[in-house]
N, C-alpha and C positions, 0 to 999 in steps of 0.2 A: 302713520300712513304705511310704513313698512309692515307693521303687524297686520293691518287690514288687508294689504295685498297678499301677505302670506296665507291668509285664510281663504283666498280665492280658489286655489286648486282643490282643497277638500270639499268646499261648497259645490264647486263645479262637478266633481266626481259624484257626490251624493245626488245632485240634480240629474245627472246622466243615468245613474242607477235607477232612480225613481221613474224617469221617462221610459227607460227600457222595460221596466216592470209593467208600467201602464200599457205600453205598446203591445207587449206579449198578451196581456189579458184581453185587449181589444181585438188584436189580429186573429187570435185563436178562439175568440168568443168563449172565454173560460167563465163559468158561473161563479158567483161570489163565494158560495160555500166551499168551493174547491180552492180557488186562489182569488181573494178579493183584490180589486184595483185600489190604488192609493186613495181615490175619493171615497170608496167604501170604508176604508179604515178611518178616515177623518169623520165620516158620518157616524161610525160606531163610537168614536170618542165624544162626538157632540151629543149622542144619546145619553151617555152616563159620565159626564165629566167629573162631577163630584165623587162618584163611586170609584172611578179609576184613580183619581188623585189620592183618595184615602188609602187604597190598596198600594199605590206607589210609595206613599209615606211609610207604610208598615214594612214593606220590603226594604226600603232605604234604612230604616232603623235597625232591622236585623243585620243588614250588610255592614253598617257602620260599627255596631257593637262587636260583631264577629271579627271584622277586620282589625279593630283595635286590639282584641285579644290575640289574634294571630301575630300581629307585629310585636307585641310584648313577649309572647312565648317564643316566637322565632328568634328575636334578638338574644334573649336569655339562653336559648338552646345553643345558638351559634357560638356565643362567648364561652359557654361551658365546654363544648366539644373542642374548640380550638385551644383551650387552656391545657389540655392533656392529649398527647398523641395516642396514648393507650386507650383512653376513654373514647376518643373518636373512632378508632379501629373497632372497638367493641360494640359501640352503640349505633354507628352510622348504618350498618347493614339492616338493623332492626327498623330504623326510621325509613329507609328505602322500602322495606317490605310493607310497612304500614301505609306508606304513600301509594304503593302499587295496588292496594285493594280498591276495587271499583266503588266509588262513593255512592253510586245509586243503589248498591247492595247494602250499604251501611245505613242509609236513610231510614228504612222501616225499623231497624233495630234501635236507632236513636229515639224513635217515637215510643217504643216499648220501654226503653230504659229511662227516658226523661219525661215521657208523657206528651200530650198534645200541648201546644202553645208555642211560645217563642224560643224556649231553651234548645230544643233539638235543631232548629233552623240556625240559631246563632252558633251552635257547636259545629254544624256542617260548614258554615262559612269559615270559621276558624280553621277547621281541618283542611279545607281546600286551599286556603291562602297561606297557611303556615309554612309549608315545605319550601316554596320558592324563596321566602324570606330567609329561611335557615341556610339554604344552599348558597345564595348570592352573598349573604353576610359572611359565611365561612370563607368563600372565595376571596372576599375583600380583606378579611383579617389575616389570611395566610399569604397574601400577595405583597406584603411589605418587603422592600428590598433588603437584602441581608446587611448591606453596609449601614443602613439606618438603624437596624436592630442592634448591630454591634456598637454604633455610636451611642445609643441609649444605654447599653450595658457599660460602656466605658465611662459614662457620666454617673454611674451608680444609681440609675433609675430603678425603682422597684417594678415588679410585674404590673401592679395596678397603674403606676405612672406611665409605663410603656403602653398599656392599653389605652389609657385616657388621652395621652398627648400624642401618640404616634399611630397605633394600630387602628383605633376607632375612626379618627379623622381620615386616615388613608382609605378605610373601607367604606366611607359614606357614599361615594358614587355607586359602588356595587350594591349597597343597601337599598338605595332608591331604585335601582334596576329591579330588584326583587319586589319592592313596593308597587311599582308600576304593573308588574306581572300579577302580583297577588291581588291587587284591587279589582282587576277584571275577573279573576277567578272567584273572588268573593261574591260577586253578583251571581255567577253560575252556581256557587254553593248555596246561596239563599233560595234560588229557584228549585234546586234539587231537593232541599229540605222541605220546601212548600209543596212540592209534588207528593211527598210522602204523607204529609199531615197538616196541610194548610187550610184555613177557612176564611182568611181575611187578608189576602196579599195577592200579588200579581200571578204567582204560580197557581194559586187556586182559581183565579180568573181564567187562565189558559186552560186548565183541566175542565172547568165547568163549561167554558165556551165550546170546547171540543165535544163534550157530551151532548150539548144542545145544538150542535152543528152551526154555531154562531162564529164562523171563522173570522169575519171582520173584527169582532171584539177580541178574539185571541191575538190577531195581528196588532191591534191597538195596544194590548198589554205588552207584546213583545217589542213594539216600537218604544214604549216607555222604558222598558228594561235596557234597550240599546242606548237611549239617551242618558239614562242614569249611569251606565257603565262608562260612556264617553266623558261625562262630566266628572266622575270620580277620578278617571285616569288623568285628565288634564288638571284636576286639583292637586294630585300628587306631583305632576310635572311643575306646576306653579310653585308648590312648596319647595321642590328641589332647587328651582332657580332662585328663590328667595334665600334659602339657607346655604346653598353651595354655588355662589356665583363664580368662584375661582375654578370649580370643576368644569363649568360650562365654558369658561374661557379656554381652558386647556384642551377640551375636546374639540372646540371650534378651531 
């Protein structure tokens, strides 16, 4: 019952936002091709439910694969950088510079390098979600109290044992912070990649709908993207609660 009640405020806030959106379209008599009302968006979904769900599945697959690659690469990068202070000082500015490049500018180049299809979109997802995982994991690995590190050293623990039994468990809450941020950026990365060269996903639906002035269909696709992002975010939160119940107790 407590969990049901805790879902009340978000549902109420979403309902108020939809009501305000609907009220604006009615009060100012805004035409649907400029700003569709919520019923127009529902009608657009009812017109092509199977088509939209197929495109949603394609975007979800690209997001899931790319995010998995980002997590694996991000964790490995963070461990390598924190293992050597010299390597971190040498490589970290380069990683920051790569992350600072606007991803929308890279998307067309990925199509040239990797061709049309799934590969450039998956790469874009991984590129966008990878950096938050690296930064938060590094923050967790380097935040271990000095007295615990000295205790491990006094017990003659090897570097790998120190990582496995002390630094990695200590860093896990920070790692999941990066995962929560990265999974939402992963959806953004999928859409950016689809804008550059998609033909069977939600990004393509948005572009094609804009070209055809079918704004309700574009809003339906964006609504599905929002739902996907929220579900993936809460899936990561659920995984954190299952794997790190002790961390939740400490933060509470």
